[in-house]
C-alpha positions as MATLAB code, in Angstrom:
seq = 'XXXXXXXXXXXXXXXXXXXXXXXXXXXXXXXXXXXXXXXXXXXXXXXXXXXXXXXXXXXXXXXXXXXXXXXXXXXXXXXXXXXXXXXXXXXXXXXXXXXXXXXXXXXXXXXXXXXXXXXXXXXXXXXXXXXXXXXXXXXXXXXXXXXXXXXXXXXXXXXXXXXXXXXXXXXXXXXXX';
ca = [
     106.943  185.084  126.772;
     108.772  181.948  127.915;
     109.377  178.830  125.294;
     109.949  175.578  126.976;
     111.573  172.641  125.194;
     108.011  171.361  124.139;
     107.429  174.618  122.314;
     111.111  174.395  120.630;
     110.335  170.837  119.523;
     106.993  172.119  117.815;
     108.607  175.283  116.214;
     111.287  173.347  115.012;
     108.659  170.835  113.150;
     106.882  173.814  111.691;
     110.012  174.991  110.429;
     111.157  171.919  108.982;
     107.475  170.774  108.345;
     105.374  173.343  107.422;
     102.955  171.278  105.588;
     102.474  168.565  108.074;
      98.922  168.289  110.020;
      99.107  168.975  113.664;
      98.036  165.026  114.307;
     101.173  164.230  112.855;
     103.008  166.559  114.749;
     101.429  165.274  117.766;
     102.431  161.491  116.509;
     106.250  162.510  116.072;
     106.348  163.955  119.469;
     104.655  161.720  121.632;
     102.050  164.130  122.579;
      98.278  164.515  122.499;
      96.912  166.563  119.351;
      94.973  168.881  121.651;
      98.274  169.440  123.377;
     100.205  170.474  120.055;
      97.163  172.556  118.880;
      97.105  174.473  122.128;
     101.051  175.448  122.194;
     100.596  176.285  118.642;
      97.578  178.688  119.464;
      99.365  180.289  122.498;
     102.710  180.338  120.296;
     100.409  182.536  118.053;
      98.734  184.485  120.463;
     102.127  185.456  122.244;
     103.570  186.595  119.327;
     106.168  184.134  118.597;
     104.740  182.576  115.272;
     103.654  185.494  112.920;
     103.189  183.969  110.116;
     101.835  180.397  108.407;
     101.905  181.405  104.660;
     104.195  180.085  102.152;
     107.953  182.167  101.735;
     108.141  183.478   98.581;
     111.005  184.136   95.785;
     111.317  187.464   94.788;
     113.599  186.152   92.069;
     110.831  183.455   91.022;
     108.655  186.308   90.594;
     110.831  188.039   88.265;
     112.913  190.493   90.794;
     116.236  188.972   91.189;
     118.141  192.298   92.242;
     118.194  193.021   95.757;
     119.161  195.886   97.304;
     119.367  198.020  100.678;
     118.171  201.663  100.399;
     119.049  203.916  103.352;
     116.461  207.044  103.327;
     117.368  210.287  105.141;
     114.105  211.975  105.832;
     113.366  215.880  106.642;
     112.556  215.939  110.506;
     109.014  215.397  111.257;
     108.252  213.377  107.906;
     109.567  209.460  109.153;
     105.539  208.731  109.684;
     104.668  210.215  106.260;
     107.493  208.688  104.114;
     106.947  205.436  105.781;
     103.291  205.554  104.728;
     104.131  206.450  101.318;
     106.526  203.456  101.061;
     104.035  201.170  101.697;
     102.677  202.105   98.353;
     105.600  200.971   96.407;
     105.703  197.264   95.734;
     109.071  196.691   95.097;
     109.851  197.818   98.802;
     109.431  194.347  100.693;
     110.613  195.491  104.194;
     111.604  199.039  105.942;
     112.791  199.739  109.099;
     113.093  202.762  111.277;
     116.983  202.677  112.021;
     119.915  204.452  114.264;
     123.254  205.482  112.738;
     123.204  206.547  108.792;
     120.002  207.560  107.900;
     116.353  207.498  109.257;
     114.976  204.270  107.366;
     116.347  200.952  105.858;
     114.453  199.213  103.124;
     114.874  196.091  101.297;
     114.086  196.599   97.754;
     113.718  193.799   94.865;
     113.879  194.709   91.163;
     113.726  193.152   87.744;
     117.384  194.794   86.575;
     119.567  197.493   87.320;
     117.499  199.883   85.425;
     114.325  199.051   87.179;
     116.092  199.570   90.787;
     117.218  202.833   89.660;
     113.716  204.080   88.625;
     112.499  202.549   92.112;
     115.139  204.760   93.696;
     114.060  207.750   91.832;
     110.455  207.242   93.080;
     111.571  207.235   96.493;
     113.984  210.496   96.123;
     110.807  212.264   94.645;
     108.755  211.168   97.953;
     107.704  214.265  100.257;
     110.449  214.556  103.263;
     112.978  212.191  101.573;
     116.272  213.921  101.821;
     118.611  211.517   99.966;
     119.324  207.616   99.521;
     122.260  205.754   99.538;
     121.823  202.197   97.933;
     123.939  199.126   98.414;
     123.380  196.224   95.885;
     123.453  192.590   97.394;
     125.792  190.247   95.166;
     124.939  186.759   96.746;
     123.107  185.680   99.881;
     125.637  183.958  102.163;
     123.123  183.037  105.149;
     119.612  182.926  103.765;
     116.836  183.645  106.157;
     116.283  181.392  108.932;
     115.124  181.033  112.581;
     115.764  177.443  113.377;
     119.620  178.173  114.876;
     117.721  180.653  117.271;
     114.720  178.630  118.051;
     117.566  175.711  119.162;
     119.476  178.343  121.138;
     116.413  179.216  123.072;
     115.534  175.663  123.401;
     118.762  174.727  124.737;
     118.126  177.359  127.397;
     114.555  176.111  128.025;
     116.029  172.982  128.267;
     118.406  173.632  131.056;
     116.017  175.582  132.835;
     113.288  172.654  132.597;
     116.277  170.336  134.230;
     117.262  172.995  137.175;
     113.565  173.192  137.698;
     113.464  169.178  138.128;
     116.507  168.867  139.812;
     115.068  171.302  142.543;
     111.935  170.056  142.472;
     113.475  166.492  143.527;
     115.664  168.054  145.861;
     112.532  169.414  147.616;
     113.420  172.969  147.365;
     110.234  175.362  147.971;
     109.064  177.492  145.323;
     109.884  175.508  142.346;
     107.098  173.862  140.551;
     106.219  172.852  137.263;
     103.345  173.986  135.374;
];
C-alpha cells in the first residue's frame, strides 16, 4: 500500500499526539476533517494502523524482567506449541523464526524465580524439545516506528515531487489522484 506525504504527516500526529481529536489533526494539517478521517480509515483498512489502544508497561504491571526465549519444537508440532503459548500470560509475543530454534518468545516476569517458573512451564509443553533464554539487561532503543514512518514519508515526498515535475513537464501517463 502506498503511503503518501499526507499519510505520513497523519501517522506522525497519531504517534506523537494519540489522544488528539480528528478535528484537531485536521486543523494542524490544514485539511478537511473528512479528509483526515478518510485517510485514517484507509490506513486502518490497509493494515498500516493495527491498533489504537494504550501502550502498557509490563514493568509498571509488576513484571520488570524481560527475557527472550528461543524454543525448539518437534517437527510437526509448531502449530500446537504456538497455540499453547497463547495460554501463557507472561508471553507477550511469539514468532516463528529461522535459525537457532523454531519459535522466539518475548517473556516478562516478576523476578528471576518467576522467569524460571515460566520457562519450566514452557519446557513441559508437548512438542517442546528445548529452550534457550536470554535476559534483557537494559533497553537501548525503545519500540518505535516514527523513524520508519519518516523514512517512508521522505520516499513518498520524493515520489510526489517527481510526479509533480513530470506533470508540469507534460509527460503522459503521470497523473495525480
